[in-house]
C-alpha positions as CSV (number, residue, x, y, z in Angstrom):
1,M,-7.0,-7.4,19.5
2,T,-3.2,-7.3,18.9
3,S,-0.7,-6.1,21.4
4,P,1.1,-2.8,20.7
5,T,4.4,-4.7,20.1
6,T,3.2,-7.4,17.7
7,R,2.3,-7.4,14.0
8,S,-1.3,-7.9,13.1
9,L,-1.9,-11.0,11.0
10,E,-5.1,-9.6,9.6
11,V,-3.5,-6.3,8.6
12,D,-0.6,-8.1,6.7
13,F,-3.2,-10.3,5.0
14,F,-5.3,-7.3,3.9
15,R,-2.2,-5.5,2.6
16,G,-1.3,-8.5,0.6
17,V,-4.8,-8.8,-0.8
18,V,-4.8,-5.1,-1.7
19,L,-1.4,-5.3,-3.4
20,L,-2.7,-8.2,-5.5
21,I,-5.8,-6.2,-6.4
22,I,-3.8,-3.1,-7.3
23,A,-1.8,-5.3,-9.8
24,V,-4.8,-6.9,-11.5
25,D,-6.8,-3.6,-11.5
26,H,-4.1,-2.0,-13.7
27,I,-4.3,-4.7,-16.3
28,T,-7.0,-3.6,-18.7
29,G,-7.8,-7.1,-19.9
30,S,-7.9,-8.6,-16.4
31,V,-10.8,-10.9,-15.6
32,L,-10.4,-10.7,-11.8
33,S,-10.6,-6.9,-11.9
34,H,-14.3,-7.3,-12.7
35,F,-14.8,-8.7,-9.2
36,T,-12.8,-6.2,-7.2
37,L,-14.0,-3.5,-4.8
38,H,-14.2,-0.6,-7.3
39,Q,-16.9,-2.5,-9.3
40,Y,-19.3,-2.6,-6.3
41,A,-18.4,0.5,-4.2
42,F,-17.5,4.1,-4.6
43,C,-14.1,3.4,-3.1
44,D,-11.4,1.1,-4.2
45,S,-8.1,-0.5,-3.1
46,A,-6.5,2.9,-2.7
47,E,-8.6,3.7,0.4
48,V,-7.9,0.4,1.9
49,F,-4.2,0.6,1.3
50,V,-3.8,4.1,2.8
51,F,-5.9,3.2,5.8
52,L,-3.8,0.1,6.4
53,G,-0.7,2.2,5.9
54,G,-1.8,4.5,8.7
55,Y,-2.6,1.5,10.9
56,A,0.7,-0.3,10.2
57,S,2.7,3.0,10.7
58,A,1.1,3.6,14.1
59,A,1.8,0.0,15.1
60,A,5.5,0.3,14.0
61,Y,6.0,3.7,15.7
62,T,4.5,2.8,19.0
63,A,6.3,-0.6,19.1
64,L,9.7,1.0,18.4
65,A,9.1,3.8,20.9
66,A,8.1,1.3,23.6
67,R,11.1,-1.0,22.9
68,R,13.7,1.7,22.5
69,S,12.8,5.4,22.6
70,D,10.7,8.1,20.9
71,S,13.8,9.5,19.2
72,A,14.7,6.1,17.8
73,A,11.1,5.8,16.4
74,R,11.4,9.3,14.8
75,R,14.7,8.5,13.2
76,R,13.3,5.3,11.8
77,F,10.4,7.1,10.1
78,F,12.7,9.8,8.7
79,K,14.7,7.0,7.2
80,R,11.5,5.4,6.0
81,S,10.5,8.5,4.1
82,W,13.9,8.5,2.4
83,E,13.4,4.8,1.5
84,I,10.0,5.5,0.0
85,Y,11.4,8.5,-2.0
86,R,14.2,6.2,-3.4
87,A,11.5,3.6,-4.3
88,Y,9.6,6.4,-6.0
89,L,12.6,7.3,-8.1
90,F,13.2,3.7,-9.0
91,T,9.6,3.1,-10.0
92,A,9.6,6.3,-12.1
93,F,12.8,5.0,-13.8
94,L,11.1,1.7,-14.5
95,M,8.1,3.4,-16.0
96,L,10.4,5.4,-18.3
97,I,12.1,2.1,-19.4
98,G,8.7,0.6,-19.9
99,G,7.7,3.5,-22.1
100,A,10.9,3.2,-24.2
101,L,10.1,-0.5,-24.8
102,L,6.5,0.3,-25.8
103,M,7.7,2.8,-28.3
104,A,10.5,0.5,-29.6
105,L,8.0,-2.4,-30.0
106,K,5.4,0.0,-31.5
107,V,2.7,-1.1,-29.1
108,D,-0.4,1.1,-29.5
109,T,-1.4,1.9,-25.9
110,P,-2.3,5.0,-23.9
111,M,0.1,3.7,-21.2
112,L,2.9,5.2,-23.3
113,Q,1.8,8.7,-22.5
114,Y,1.4,7.8,-18.8
115,T,5.0,6.6,-18.6
116,E,6.2,10.1,-19.6
117,W,8.6,8.6,-22.2
118,P,7.5,11.0,-25.0
119,T,8.1,13.9,-22.7
120,F,11.6,12.5,-21.9
121,L,12.5,12.5,-25.6
122,T,11.7,16.2,-25.9
123,R,13.3,17.4,-22.7
124,P,15.2,14.7,-20.8
125,V,17.0,16.9,-18.3
126,G,13.9,18.9,-17.5
127,L,11.7,15.8,-17.0
128,L,14.3,14.1,-14.8
129,T,14.5,17.3,-12.7
130,D,10.7,17.5,-12.5
131,I,10.5,13.9,-11.4
132,A,13.1,14.4,-8.7
133,L,11.3,17.5,-7.4
134,L,7.9,15.7,-7.6
135,K,6.6,18.1,-10.2
136,Q,5.8,15.2,-12.6
137,Q,5.1,11.7,-11.3
138,P,5.0,8.9,-14.0
139,Y,2.4,6.2,-14.1
140,L,1.8,4.2,-10.9
141,S,4.7,5.9,-9.1
142,A,2.4,8.8,-8.1
143,V,1.2,7.3,-4.9
144,L,4.7,7.0,-3.4
145,P,5.3,10.8,-2.9
146,M,2.2,10.9,-0.7
147,Y,3.6,8.2,1.4
148,C,6.9,10.1,1.8
149,V,4.9,13.0,3.3
150,F,3.0,10.6,5.6
151,A,6.1,8.9,6.8
152,L,7.6,12.3,7.8
153,A,4.3,13.2,9.6
154,V,4.1,10.0,11.6
155,P,6.3,11.2,14.5
156,V,3.9,14.1,15.0
157,I,0.5,12.6,14.3
158,V,0.8,9.2,16.2
159,P,1.7,10.8,19.6
160,L,-1.1,13.4,18.9
161,A,-3.6,10.6,18.2
162,Q,-2.5,8.8,21.3
163,R,-2.8,11.7,23.7
164,K,-5.4,14.1,22.1
165,R,-7.6,12.1,19.8
166,I,-10.3,14.8,19.5
167,I,-7.7,17.4,18.3
168,A,-6.3,14.8,15.9
169,I,-9.7,14.0,14.4
170,F,-10.9,17.5,14.0
171,G,-7.5,18.8,12.8
172,S,-7.5,16.1,10.1
173,L,-11.0,17.0,9.1
174,L,-10.1,20.7,8.7
175,V,-7.1,19.8,6.6
176,W,-9.3,17.6,4.4
177,L,-11.8,20.4,4.0
178,A,-9.1,22.7,2.8
179,A,-7.4,20.1,0.6
180,V,-8.2,21.5,-2.8
181,P,-6.7,25.0,-2.3
182,L,-3.8,23.5,-0.3
183,L,-3.0,21.3,-3.3
184,H,-1.6,24.4,-5.1
185,L,1.1,24.7,-2.5
186,L,2.7,21.4,-3.7
187,P,5.2,21.2,-6.5
188,G,3.6,20.3,-9.8
189,T,3.7,21.2,-13.5
190,W,-0.1,20.9,-13.7
191,A,-3.1,20.5,-11.3
192,D,-3.3,16.7,-11.7
193,A,0.4,16.1,-11.1
194,W,-0.5,14.7,-7.7
195,S,-2.9,11.9,-8.5
196,F,-3.4,11.6,-4.7
197,N,-3.8,14.9,-2.9
198,P,-2.0,14.3,0.4
199,F,-3.9,17.0,2.1
200,A,-7.1,15.1,1.4
201,W,-5.8,11.5,1.8
202,Q,-4.2,12.2,5.1
203,L,-7.8,11.8,6.5
204,M,-7.7,8.1,5.5
205,F,-4.2,7.7,6.9
206,M,-5.2,9.4,10.2
207,T,-8.2,7.1,10.4
208,G,-5.9,4.1,10.2
209,V,-3.6,5.6,12.9
210,L,-6.6,6.2,15.2
211,A,-7.9,2.6,14.6
212,R,-4.5,1.4,16.0
213,V,-3.9,3.7,18.9
214,Q,-7.6,4.2,19.9
215,P,-9.1,0.8,19.0
216,I,-12.8,-0.1,19.4
217,S,-13.4,-1.9,22.7
218,D,-14.7,-5.4,23.0
219,E,-17.6,-4.1,25.0
220,F,-18.7,-1.9,22.1
221,H,-18.4,-4.8,19.6
222,A,-20.6,-6.9,21.9
223,G,-23.3,-4.2,22.3
224,M,-26.5,-3.5,20.5
225,T,-25.1,-0.3,18.9
226,A,-22.5,-2.3,17.0
227,R,-25.2,-4.6,15.7
228,W,-27.3,-1.7,14.4
229,L,-24.2,-0.2,12.8
230,T,-23.5,-3.5,11.1
231,C,-27.1,-3.6,9.7
232,G,-26.8,0.0,8.5
233,A,-23.4,-0.6,6.9
234,I,-24.6,-3.7,5.0
235,A,-27.7,-1.8,3.8
236,L,-25.5,1.1,2.6
237,A,-23.0,-1.2,0.9
238,L,-25.8,-3.1,-0.9
239,T,-27.3,0.2,-2.1
240,F,-24.0,1.4,-3.5
241,A,-23.4,-2.0,-5.2
242,F,-26.9,-1.8,-6.8
243,Y,-26.2,1.7,-8.1
244,K,-22.7,0.8,-9.4
245,L,-24.0,-2.4,-11.1
246,F,-27.3,-1.3,-12.6
247,L,-27.6,2.5,-12.6
248,E,-24.2,4.0,-13.2
249,V,-23.6,4.9,-16.8
250,Q,-20.1,6.5,-16.6
251,A,-17.2,6.4,-14.3
252,P,-17.0,9.3,-11.7
253,P,-14.5,12.1,-12.6
254,G,-11.0,11.6,-11.5
255,Y,-10.9,14.6,-9.2
256,L,-13.3,12.8,-6.8
257,K,-10.6,10.2,-6.2
258,Q,-7.7,12.7,-6.2
259,N,-9.3,14.8,-3.5
260,L,-11.0,11.9,-1.6
261,A,-14.6,12.9,-2.1
262,T,-17.2,12.5,0.7
263,L,-19.0,9.7,-1.2
264,R,-15.8,7.7,-1.3
265,I,-15.3,8.1,2.5
266,V,-18.8,7.0,3.3
267,S,-18.5,4.0,1.0
268,F,-15.2,3.0,2.6
269,A,-16.6,3.5,6.1
270,A,-19.4,1.1,5.4
271,M,-17.1,-1.6,4.0
272,A,-14.5,-1.1,6.7
273,W,-17.1,-1.6,9.5
274,I,-18.3,-4.8,7.9
275,V,-14.8,-6.1,7.6
276,A,-14.0,-5.0,11.2
277,R,-16.8,-7.1,12.4
278,A,-15.5,-10.1,10.5
279,V,-12.0,-9.5,12.0
280,Y,-13.6,-9.3,15.5
281,A,-15.4,-12.6,14.8
282,G,-12.1,-14.3,14.0
283,W,-13.0,-15.1,10.4
284,I,-10.2,-13.1,8.8
285,G,-7.6,-14.5,11.0
286,K,-8.6,-18.1,10.1
287,L,-8.5,-17.2,6.4
288,A,-5.1,-15.5,6.7
289,R,-3.6,-18.6,8.3
290,K,-4.7,-20.6,5.4
291,L,-3.1,-18.2,2.9
292,P,0.4,-17.5,4.3
293,G,1.6,-16.4,0.8
294,V,-0.8,-13.5,0.8
295,V,0.4,-12.5,4.3
296,T,4.0,-12.5,3.1
297,I,3.1,-10.2,0.2
298,G,1.6,-7.8,2.8
299,Q,4.8,-8.0,4.9
300,Q,6.9,-7.0,1.9
301,G,4.7,-4.2,0.8
302,L,7.1,-1.7,-0.8
303,V,9.0,-4.1,-3.0
304,C,5.7,-5.9,-4.0
305,F,4.1,-2.5,-4.9
306,I,7.0,-1.7,-7.2
307,A,6.9,-5.2,-8.7
308,G,3.1,-5.1,-9.1
309,A,3.4,-1.7,-11.0
310,C,5.9,-3.1,-13.4
311,V,4.1,-6.5,-13.9
312,S,0.8,-4.8,-14.6
313,L,2.3,-2.4,-17.1
314,V,4.1,-5.3,-18.9
315,L,1.0,-7.5,-19.0
316,D,-1.4,-4.7,-20.0
317,S,0.9,-3.8,-22.9
318,A,1.3,-7.5,-23.9
319,L,-2.5,-8.0,-24.0
320,R,-2.9,-4.9,-26.1
321,A,-0.1,-6.1,-28.5
322,M,-1.8,-9.5,-28.8
323,G,-5.0,-7.7,-29.7
324,V,-3.3,-5.6,-32.3
325,L,-1.6,-8.6,-33.9
326,G,-4.8,-10.6,-34.0
327,L,-3.8,-13.2,-31.5
328,G,-6.9,-12.7,-29.5
329,R,-10.0,-10.5,-29.4
330,Y,-8.7,-8.1,-26.7
331,P,-10.1,-7.2,-24.2
332,S,-12.9,-9.8,-24.4
333,H,-10.6,-12.7,-24.6
334,Y,-11.1,-14.1,-21.0
335,I,-8.5,-16.8,-21.3
336,L,-5.7,-14.3,-22.0
337,G,-7.0,-12.2,-19.2
338,L,-7.0,-15.0,-16.7
339,I,-3.5,-16.0,-17.8
340,A,-2.3,-12.4,-17.2
341,D,-4.0,-12.4,-13.7
342,G,-2.3,-15.7,-12.9
343,I,1.1,-14.4,-13.9
344,A,0.7,-11.2,-11.9
345,I,-0.4,-13.1,-8.8
346,G,2.2,-15.8,-9.1
347,T,5.0,-13.2,-9.6
348,L,4.1,-11.3,-6.4
349,L,3.8,-14.6,-4.4
350,V,7.2,-15.8,-5.6
351,L,8.9,-12.4,-5.2
352,A,7.5,-11.9,-1.7
353,R,8.7,-15.3,-0.5
354,F,12.2,-14.6,-2.1
355,W,12.4,-11.2,-0.5
356,A,11.3,-12.4,2.9
357,D,13.9,-15.2,2.8
358,R,16.6,-12.8,1.7
359,K,15.8,-10.4,4.6
360,A,15.8,-13.3,7.1
361,A,19.2,-14.5,5.8
362,K,20.7,-11.0,6.1
363,A,19.3,-10.6,9.6
364,R,20.7,-14.0,10.9
365,P,24.4,-12.9,11.1
366,A,23.4,-9.8,13.0
367,V,21.5,-11.9,15.5
368,E,24.5,-14.2,15.9
369,R,26.7,-11.3,16.5
370,R,24.4,-10.1,19.3
371,K,24.5,-13.4,21.1
372,P,26.6,-13.4,24.3
373,A,30.1,-14.7,23.8
374,R,31.0,-18.1,25.3
375,F,34.1,-18.4,27.5
376,A,36.5,-21.2,28.4
377,L,39.0,-21.3,31.3
378,I,42.5,-21.5,29.9
379,N,45.3,-21.3,32.5
380,G,42.7,-19.9,34.9
381,R,41.7,-17.1,32.6
382,P,38.3,-16.7,30.7
383,V,38.9,-16.7,27.0
384,P,36.1,-16.2,24.4
385,V,35.7,-19.2,22.1
386,H,33.4,-20.2,19.2
387,A,30.9,-22.9,19.4
388,G,33.0,-25.0,17.0
389,D,36.0,-24.6,19.3
390,Q,34.0,-25.9,22.2
391,R,32.9,-29.0,20.2
392,D,36.6,-29.6,19.2
393,R,37.5,-29.5,22.9
């Protein structure tokens, strides 16, 4: 178990894995996407990412509240919500730019409609206003408005989960049950404007919060009940995998994901328990220490999400263009798909390392400024001096 004031290596590792999966899953010609979670379960990386977001938010809030104060923690998450909103606007802008390039290059792809560029050409001011007001959310930027809402809610739901977990659980369930009618209260130009209904997905976020502030005890993990739960979770996961691989004839409708259907929750719960047992056994920690680059991606989540969205759009469009131009038999050309996967993964690894180094370099002068001043006695009076001055003396 991690302490309330330290980051979880396993959580950062899983966030990094999920960000990589999100990138390759949105490349239609990807080879690796044939082996990711959505192929074998009724949930996908979205559930994992939102759950981990709740866990990491609870960890950050409780750590800051313990180190400084509750008001400081609240201010930090209000600021975080604003940061996510700006990231949403930036991602939406990049999607529009991507749409403009697709149209200029005459690439035949359905991604063009998702970027909202054709709409921008007909009513530019109206579309920009709708994007700013969250009424329209261009391709791959749509998950960020939900996180804006969650960041604002963290100062309320984390203390509630700490002190009154039963109320937090049942309150979240009630909101989830009413999610579909509540969706109409949100700004939107059509019913599917919010690809992720925050009233539904808050259940997954709250589950992550509770996993952090009300963790499962070591005694429970060591007991017989945990072993039976593990057997049941494995059986359920294998049943879902069999159905997905051999019986399913068409993809489930999109509204099941938009409103976090019960089947997706059950599928995620089975997978999450199996993974939780692996974390408890120490297997995930060992793997994470062998793959520090993936951990770094998880630690730089927001910037890597934006980069992954852009890289996947570019690579997906490039593969489609190659297919149109006869440079490959898209999407069955596995070599091109593997190359695209490698570019996506390599880009995120390099960017995460660069961004982490950049943040460390910016933080270093601030740490130096906080160091206590050194003094020297000159004519019997203490005078602050720099380290270099002391060496000269």
